[in-house]
C-alpha positions in Angstrom: -15.8 -17.9 -10.8 -15.7 -14.5 -9.9 -12.7 -12.6 -8.8 -13.0 -13.3 -4.7 -9.5 -10.8 -3.8 -8.1 -8.4 -5.2 -3.8 -8.3 -4.1 -2.4 -4.7 -4.1 1.4 -5.1 -4.0 3.4 -1.6 -3.8 6.5 -2.3 -5.7 10.0 -0.4 -5.9 12.6 -2.1 -7.8 11.4 -5.8 -6.6 12.6 -8.0 -9.6 14.1 -10.0 -7.3 10.6 -10.9 -5.5 7.7 -10.4 -7.6 7.7 -13.1 -9.6 7.7 -15.7 -7.1 5.0 -13.7 -4.7 2.6 -13.9 -8.2 2.8 -17.4 -8.8 2.4 -18.0 -5.0 -0.7 -16.3 -5.5 -2.0 -17.7 -8.7 -1.5 -21.2 -7.3 -3.5 -20.5 -4.2 -7.3 -21.5 -4.9 -9.0 -18.9 -4.3 -9.7 -16.9 -7.6 -7.8 -14.0 -7.1 -6.9 -10.6 -9.2 -3.0 -9.1 -8.6 -2.2 -6.1 -9.0 1.1 -4.2 -8.8 1.6 -0.4 -8.3 4.5 0.6 -9.2 6.7 3.5 -8.2 9.0 4.2 -11.2 11.1 1.2 -10.9 14.9 1.1 -12.8 14.9 -2.5 -13.0 12.3 -5.0 -14.7 9.5 -5.0 -11.9 6.9 -4.1 -14.0 8.1 -6.4 -17.1 8.1 -9.4 -15.0 4.9 -8.8 -13.2 2.7 -7.9 -16.3 4.4 -11.2 -17.9 2.8 -13.5 -14.8 -0.9 -12.0 -15.9 -0.4 -8.9 -12.7 -2.4 -5.7 -13.8 0.1 -2.9 -13.2 -0.5 0.4 -12.3 2.0 3.6 -12.3 2.6 5.6 -9.0 5.5 7.8 -7.6 8.4 7.6 -5.4 8.1 8.5 -1.7 4.4 8.0 -0.8 2.8 4.4 0.3 -0.7 5.3 0.8 -0.8 6.6 -3.2 0.3 3.2 -4.3 -1.8 1.7 -1.9 -5.0 3.9 -3.4 -3.6 3.7 -7.3 -4.1 -0.3 -7.0 -7.3 -0.4 -4.6 -8.9 2.1 -7.8 -8.7 -0.4 -9.9 -9.7 -3.4 -8.0 -13.0 -5.8 -8.8 -13.2 -8.3 -5.8 -15.2 -7.5 -2.7 -12.3 -7.8 -0.4 -8.9 -6.1 -0.8 -5.5 -7.6 0.6 -2.8 -4.7 0.4 0.9 -7.3 0.6 4.4 -5.8 0.7 6.7 -7.8 -2.2 9.0 -9.1 0.5 6.1 -11.3 2.0 5.1 -14.4 1.7 2.1 -16.3 3.1 1.2 -19.5 4.8 -0.2 -22.3 2.5 -4.0 -21.7 1.9 -4.2 -18.2 4.1 -6.2 -16.7 1.2 -8.2 -19.5 1.4 -8.7 -19.2 5.1 -9.1 -15.3 4.8 -11.9 -15.4 2.1 -13.8 -18.0 4.0 -13.7 -16.5 7.4 -14.3 -13.0 5.9 -17.7 -14.6 4.4 -18.8 -16.9 7.8 -18.1 -13.7 10.0 -19.8 -10.9 7.9 -19.6 -8.5 11.0 -16.0 -8.2 10.5 -14.7 -5.5 7.7 -11.2 -6.3 7.4 -8.2 -7.5 9.5 -4.4 -9.2 9.1 -2.4 -12.0 9.7 -0.3 -13.4 12.2 3.1 -11.7 11.6 6.4 -14.1 11.8 9.5 -12.3 10.5 12.0 -14.4 8.9 14.8 -14.8 11.4 16.4 -16.3 14.6 17.3 -13.3 16.1 15.6 -12.6 19.4 14.7 -9.1 19.4 12.7 -9.7 15.7 10.9 -12.7 17.5 10.0 -10.0 19.8 9.3 -7.7 17.1 7.2 -10.5 15.9 5.3 -11.5 19.1 4.6 -7.7 19.5 3.1 -6.8 16.7 0.7 -9.7 16.5 -0.3 -8.3 20.5 -0.8 -5.3 19.6 -2.6 -6.0 16.0 -5.0 -8.6 18.5 -5.7 -6.8 21.2 -5.3 -2.5 20.0 -6.5 -3.2 16.4 -3.2 -1.4 15.3 -2.2 -2.9 12.3 1.0 -2.5 10.2 1.8 -3.2 6.5 3.9 -5.9 6.8 1.0 -7.6 8.5 -0.8 -8.0 5.4 -4.1 -5.8 6.2 -7.0 -6.8 4.4 -10.7 -5.1 4.0 -14.0 -5.2 2.5 -14.1 -2.8 -0.9 -17.1 -1.0 -0.2 -15.7 -0.5 3.8 -12.3 1.1 1.7 -13.7 3.0 -0.1 -16.5 4.5 2.5 -12.9 5.4 4.6 -11.6 7.6 1.8 -8.8 5.2 1.3 -5.2 5.4 2.7 -4.0 8.8 3.7 -1.5 9.8 1.1 1.7 10.5 3.3 4.9 9.5 3.3 5.1 7.7 6.0 2.7 6.1 8.8 -0.5 5.5 6.2 -1.0 2.2 7.5 -1.3 3.0 11.4 -3.7 5.9 10.3 -5.4 3.7 8.1 -6.0 1.0 10.5 -7.2 3.3 13.2 -10.0 4.4 11.1 -10.7 0.7 10.0 -11.1 0.0 14.1 -13.5 2.9 14.5 -15.5 1.9 11.6 -16.1 -2.1 12.9 -14.7 -4.9 14.1 -11.5 -6.7 12.9 -10.6 -10.4 11.9 -6.5 -11.3 13.3 -6.1 -14.7 10.9 -3.6 -17.2 12.7 -2.3 -18.1 9.3 0.9 -16.4 9.1 2.5 -13.9 7.1 6.4 -14.6 6.3 8.5 -10.9 6.1 12.1 -10.6 5.3 14.3 -9.2 7.8 16.5 -7.3 5.5 15.5 -3.7 6.4 16.7 -4.4 10.1 19.7 -6.9 8.9 20.7 -4.6 6.4 21.1 -1.3 9.0 21.3 -3.4 12.1 18.3 -4.9 13.8 18.4 -2.8 17.3 19.4 0.4 15.4 16.4 0.1 13.0 13.9 -1.0 16.0 14.9 2.0 18.0 14.5 4.5 14.8 10.8 2.8 13.9 9.7 3.7 17.6 11.0 7.1 17.7 8.9 7.7 14.3 5.9 6.0 15.8 6.5 8.2 19.1 7.1 11.3 17.1 4.1 10.8 15.0 1.7 10.4 18.4 3.3 13.7 19.2 2.0 15.1 15.9 5.2 15.8 13.9 4.4 16.2 10.2 5.0 13.1 7.7 7.5 15.0 5.8 9.6 16.0 8.9 9.1 12.2 10.0 10.1 11.5 6.4 13.4 13.3 6.2 14.5 11.8 10.2 13.8 8.3 8.6 16.0 9.1 5.8 18.6 10.9 7.7 18.9 7.9 10.2 19.7 5.5 7.1 
């Protein structure tokens, strides 16, 4: 069977998560190619990924767009899924993705339904509002499991190789290029980045970054604001 789906996972010191994620992907019914695009991890991320049969490419720190593009460069499947290392998927999510994209040739890509793994009311609201934004405004962020046809990805020139907001910018290009598919299958995302720095503080910082991006602040300035706040 030919590879049906290439999964590109950007990593930086993800040895605690990467083995379980790869094992899950390999156990799905879909014939999947797993590509790890690693940004100079100092732990065993690359070694663990390679030992489980994933392809590993090297990138550099501080540029998620470049990481994603490096992984996509070697993708051989007609569909590419970009997945965060601390995300997990509902059972049969990949099967649903591949089947529905085949049944709906007018769709060029899309995302899953986000569920942040926390009972915190603010994070429940973030999950709900993120799904509304993706479904009705076609604005997708990386933790929602963005997927796209490889031919369309190449035609759009890949992700902008910027420090922040590469997913926002690329999803805008996707929406302009064709119709998107919002899958009901859930993608579960760790709440660690919110909980580590404070839920409310992190949410306000993320909205500040989005607002300043819309005002035209450069990715370099946004990155400095982001890191200075943390």
